N, C-alpha and C positions, 0 to 999 in steps of 0.2 A: 525517417529518424523510428526508430521503435515505438512499437506498442507498448508501454506501459505503462503499470497503477501500483496504486499504494493503496494496502487494501489494511485497515485498521482488526485491530483482534477483536471490536467489539462487530466486525462482520465477519468475519472470522472462524468465531465462535458456532456461527451456524450455522457454516457450509457443512456438515457430517447430516443432517438427517433436512435436505433446504425441499419443502411442502410451494413454499413458492416458484411459480414459472420462474421469476424476473432474473431469484438465487441458480435457476434450472438452470437459465441462458452463461449468465456470468461464469457456470462451472466451468459449461463446457467451453464454451474461451477460452479460460484456463488451459484446458484439458485437453485443446487441438493442438495439435504439432503436426508442422509440412514441413521436413528438410531440406524439400528444393525452395522452399518460398519464405527466407526468414522473414520478411517483413512483413508478412500478412501473422505470424506468430504473434501472441502472449506473450508479456517480457513483467514480470513480477518486483516490485523494487522492497526492499529488507533491508532493516539493522537485525547487529548480534540481536540488542534487545528486544525489538520484536518476534523474533525468529525466538526467540525464550517467553515470552508473551504464551505464541500460539500453540509454545506446548506445554507451555504449563493450563490452559485451560481446553485446547484441543487433542492432548497427546495419550492420550489414553480412547480415546474414542476407531472404533472399527469400522470408521463410513468409509468407504472407499472415496470417497471428497468430502473427507476430512482434511480439511486445510493445511497437516504436515504430511499428506498423502500427496494433495498435487504440488508442495512443498524439495518432498522427495521428487517426482515424475520432473518439475520445470527444471533442477539442479542438472539432475543427467541427462537432459538433454541445451542445456546448458543458457539455460531461460532465467536463471535465476540472479537478479540484480543484484548483489547484494555491496551496501555503501558502509565502508568500515568509519570502528571507533576517530581512526584520528582523521577521514572526511569528513566525521561530524564534528566535530572538535574546529579545524579548519575555518568549516562555515561558521560556528559558532561566532569567533572569532573576528569574518573576518567582517559579519550580516548582524549578529547580535546585540547591537549597541544598546543603549542604559535604555534609550525612549520606545524603543522596538519592545525590547523584556516589560518595561512597565506596562506595556498598555495591554500585554497577552491576558487571553480567561480562561484557559488551554489551561489544566494541574501539570505542576513541573514536570513530573515524568511526560508527554508528552512531546517538550520544547525537545529532549534529538530524538524523535517523529517529524519533528519541521523541516528540517534538512536533508533528509531521505523522498521526500516528497520533492521539493521544492530541487533538490539532481537532480533529478529523471527526468525522461525528455519533455513530454506530454502532460508533468504536471499535475494529473488529474487522481485525486485523491475516494477513497469510500471509508466514512466512517461514521459512527453513531449520535457522535458526541457533538453539542451545535459550538457550544467552543475552540474546539479546535478547529474545525470547518471556519469559521468565522476567522480565526488566529492563521488560515491558511488565506485564507478570501480577500482577506487586509492588510498579508507582511509586502512592507514596503520595496518597491521595482523586481516583482514575480505576477506571473497571470497563473493562476491558479482555480482547478476544475474543484470542489469541490459538492459529492452529495451527502446523504442520506441513505438514496435508493438508488438502486442496476441501473433502472431505466433514464436517471437522472443524468445521465453520464455518456457522450458518444463512445465506450471503453470500446466498441469493437469496430470502429470505426478507422 
């Protein structure tokens, strides 16, 4: 199983100048690459919409830890897992029943991020949005680990 993670834009925008040691550890884990042991490498779950959000909020930052720099590096190393718009639509057709959607508390824009997390291997998500986290955790038929802080997820194991 690949060590994948979904990082919401509200987390990724803080990568440019991380002072927090937990964020520094997360960034180091994302940046580390061993071509001889793919099982130890980090993989980032994204969609076109999420990449566009990252670029809007972090695209002009010149830091080497900017989320767009991390995405570029991971793309070159084959560690970016992009969920297509068609996969998102298929997932929503299958799992977004009226009762499920009616109980969502997150904003409508985040509805497209839910399939990105749920289609990942580990179903790990980092977000500062309590409503998004709640909807992920309560989504029927899936077990998700979601948190607001990196140290609350066993992302590097």
